[in-house]
ROSE-705036 format. One record per residue (C-alpha): residue number from 1; x, y negated, z. Coordinates in steps of 0.02 Angstrom, whole numbers, plus 32768, in hexadecimal, padded with zeros to 4 digits. Example, Ala and Ser with C-alpha at 12.3 -4.5 7.8 and 13.67 -1.06 7.14 Angstrom:
2
+-----+------+------+------+
! num !   c1 !   c2 !   c3 !
+-----+------+------+------+
!   1 ! 8267 ! 80E1 ! 8186 !
!   2 ! 82AC ! 8035 ! 8165 !
+-----+------+------+------+
***
This chain:
87
+-----+------+------+------+
! num !   c1 !   c2 !   c3 !
+-----+------+------+------+
!   1 ! 20F9 ! 4D8C ! C1B9 !
!   2 ! 20EF ! 4CD2 ! C1AD !
!   3 ! 217F ! 4C6C ! C1F1 !
!   4 ! 215A ! 4C0F ! C290 !
!   5 ! 2128 ! 4B56 ! C284 !
!   6 ! 2187 ! 4AE3 ! C2E8 !
!   7 ! 2129 ! 4A98 ! C37A !
!   8 ! 20F8 ! 49E0 ! C377 !
!   9 ! 215F ! 498F ! C3FD !
!  10 ! 20F7 ! 491D ! C47C !
!  11 ! 2045 ! 4952 ! C447 !
!  12 ! 1FAC ! 4936 ! C4A2 !
!  13 ! 1F02 ! 497F ! C48E !
!  14 ! 1E6B ! 4913 ! C454 !
!  15 ! 1DBA ! 4935 ! C42D !
!  16 ! 1D6E ! 4900 ! C385 !
!  17 ! 1CC6 ! 4920 ! C340 !
!  18 ! 1CC5 ! 499D ! C2B7 !
!  19 ! 1C45 ! 4A0B ! C252 !
!  20 ! 1C21 ! 4AB1 ! C29E !
!  21 ! 1C7D ! 4AFB ! C201 !
!  22 ! 1D17 ! 4A91 ! C22C !
!  23 ! 1D11 ! 4AC7 ! C2E4 !
!  24 ! 1D04 ! 4B77 ! C2AF !
!  25 ! 1D9B ! 4B68 ! C238 !
!  26 ! 1DF6 ! 4B0F ! C2C7 !
!  27 ! 1DE6 ! 4BA3 ! C339 !
!  28 ! 1E81 ! 4BEF ! C2E7 !
!  29 ! 1F17 ! 4BAA ! C34C !
!  30 ! 1F8C ! 4BA9 ! C2B2 !
!  31 ! 1F13 ! 4B47 ! C245 !
!  32 ! 1EEC ! 4AD3 ! C2DB !
!  33 ! 1FAC ! 4AAD ! C2E4 !
!  34 ! 1FB8 ! 4A85 ! C229 !
!  35 ! 1F20 ! 4A17 ! C230 !
!  36 ! 1F6F ! 49BC ! C2C9 !
!  37 ! 200D ! 499F ! C26A !
!  38 ! 1FAB ! 4958 ! C1D4 !
!  39 ! 1F51 ! 48E4 ! C23C !
!  40 ! 1FE8 ! 48B0 ! C296 !
!  41 ! 203A ! 488C ! C1EF !
!  42 ! 1FA4 ! 4828 ! C1AC !
!  43 ! 1FA1 ! 47C1 ! C245 !
!  44 ! 205C ! 47A2 ! C258 !
!  45 ! 20AF ! 47CE ! C1B0 !
!  46 ! 216E ! 47C7 ! C1AE !
!  47 ! 2167 ! 4757 ! C10E !
!  48 ! 20E3 ! 4704 ! C0A2 !
!  49 ! 2107 ! 4794 ! C023 !
!  50 ! 20CD ! 4811 ! C0A0 !
!  51 ! 202F ! 47BF ! C0C5 !
!  52 ! 1FAC ! 4827 ! C06E !
!  53 ! 1F1D ! 47AB ! C088 !
!  54 ! 1F83 ! 471D ! C040 !
!  55 ! 1FAF ! 4792 ! BFAF !
!  56 ! 1EEE ! 47B1 ! BF8F !
!  57 ! 1ECB ! 46F5 ! BF99 !
!  58 ! 1F54 ! 46CC ! BF1B !
!  59 ! 1F17 ! 474F ! BE9E !
!  60 ! 1E5E ! 4709 ! BEAE !
!  61 ! 1EA0 ! 4652 ! BE98 !
!  62 ! 1F04 ! 468E ! BE02 !
!  63 ! 1E74 ! 46DF ! BDB2 !
!  64 ! 1E11 ! 4641 ! BDD7 !
!  65 ! 1E92 ! 45D3 ! BD80 !
!  66 ! 1E8F ! 464A ! BCE6 !
!  67 ! 1DD6 ! 462B ! BCE0 !
!  68 ! 1DF5 ! 456B ! BCD9 !
!  69 ! 1DD1 ! 453F ! BD8C !
!  70 ! 1E3F ! 44AE ! BDD6 !
!  71 ! 1E7A ! 44BA ! BE8D !
!  72 ! 1DFD ! 442A ! BEB6 !
!  73 ! 1D6A ! 4495 ! BE6E !
!  74 ! 1DA4 ! 452E ! BED4 !
!  75 ! 1DB1 ! 44D3 ! BF71 !
!  76 ! 1D09 ! 4485 ! BF59 !
!  77 ! 1CB8 ! 4534 ! BF3E !
!  78 ! 1D10 ! 456E ! BFDB !
!  79 ! 1CCC ! 44D8 ! C03A !
!  80 ! 1C20 ! 44F8 ! BFF4 !
!  81 ! 1C24 ! 45AA ! C025 !
!  82 ! 1C61 ! 458B ! C0CE !
!  83 ! 1BD9 ! 4509 ! C0E8 !
!  84 ! 1B52 ! 4580 ! C0BB !
!  85 ! 1B97 ! 4606 ! C135 !
!  86 ! 1B8E ! 458A ! C1C8 !
!  87 ! 1AC6 ! 4575 ! C1AC !
+-----+------+------+------+
***
């Protein structure tokens, strides 16, 4: 038997669009609670080191630097990508 997870204090229910497969997986209450904790921690990390999205961006930026790109080139690529997506 798995130990019981602590309940997140001050939680609210929200609706978000997901794929049918994700909706099926979220039918399990334990999985739904774990995903809720993950989402909460991603959006409001306790420290910068806890932010998984920031860690992903840092890894990508580090790889780009290793390939010889400068910060200015990275920012220009991101700006171009964002401009294309707004069309």
